[in-house]
N, C-alpha and C positions, 0 to 999 in steps of 0.2 A: 603193608609198606604204603608210605605217602610218596607221591610223586611231586617233586619240586621243581616247577618249569623256570623259576628265577635263579638260574644257575647257567653258567658258562660250559656249553657243551662244544667238543670239538669232533669233527669229521675229516676223514681223509679221502681224497678223491685219487684213485689209483686208475691206471690203464692196463688193459690186457689185450693184446692182438688189435690194436685199433679202437676198442671201445673203452669209454670211461665209466667207472662205478664207484660206489661207495661200499667198502667192505662192512658187513653186519659186525655190529659191535653192541656190547651191553651197555646200558646208561652208565653204570658205575665206572665202567672202563673208558669213558669219552672225556678223560682228563688230560691236560696238556703233557704232564710227565708220562702217563701211559702211552700216548701217542709217540713221544720221542723214544720211548724204551722198545716200543713194538717196531718202529722203523731202524733202530739200531740194531736190534736181534734178528731183523730179517723177516718179521712176521708180517710187516707191510712191505711190498715192493713196487716198483715204477709209480712212486708218488708224484702226482702231478699238482696238488695244491692241498693245503689243510685250511679248514674253515672253522673259525670260532662263531658260535652263535648263542643268543638268548632267546628263547621263543616268548617268555614273559614280557620282555622289553622290545622284542620285536626287530633286532639287529643282528647282522652277520659281517664278519670281517675276515679278511684273507690274512693268515697268520703264518703262511708258508715260510717267509724270512726269518719269523722268530724260531720256528721249529728246526730250520737248518742252522741257525745260528747255535741252538741247543746241542745240535748234533756234531757240529764241526766247530767248537770254540777256537781251535787253533787257527781256523781263517781270519778271526778278528786279533791275532797277535801281532798285527802291523804296528803296534804301538799308539794308534790314534783311535781312541774310543769313538770319536765322533765322524769316523769314516762310514758313509752309509754303505750298505749291501743290499741290493735289491736281487734276491735270492728267486724271485717268483715271476713268472709271465703275466701275472695278474696285478691288478690295482690294489694298492693296499689302503684305499679308502673305506670308511664304513657305509654301508647301504642298508639303510632301513626297509621296512615293508612299504611305506607310504611312497618312498622315492622309486622302489622297484615296481609300484603299480599294484601291489597287493593289499587287500583290505582283511583286516582280522577282527574278530570279535572275541574277547576274553572273558569268560566269566569268572568272579571271584567267590 
């Protein structure tokens, strides 16, 4: 099995009794649609944030709003597709490793 780190992975931050944690997920299940399906089916509860990241490129983004929009498309049925919805308490800007103060060395 070959590991490809130049891929967008998705992690969910959940809360349990005041503690934040990231549920264990197999790499092949760390896709956008799988995360949406797991939240919809109740496999993931008390979701606080959903993060998309690419280890090879060294970036991470908060995509909680995108996931909630996929979960609740009726909320966008107000007729104006340009109406912004801020579903998350987190900022939606992309933060790379350099900006976060993390240095990384990747061997090819």
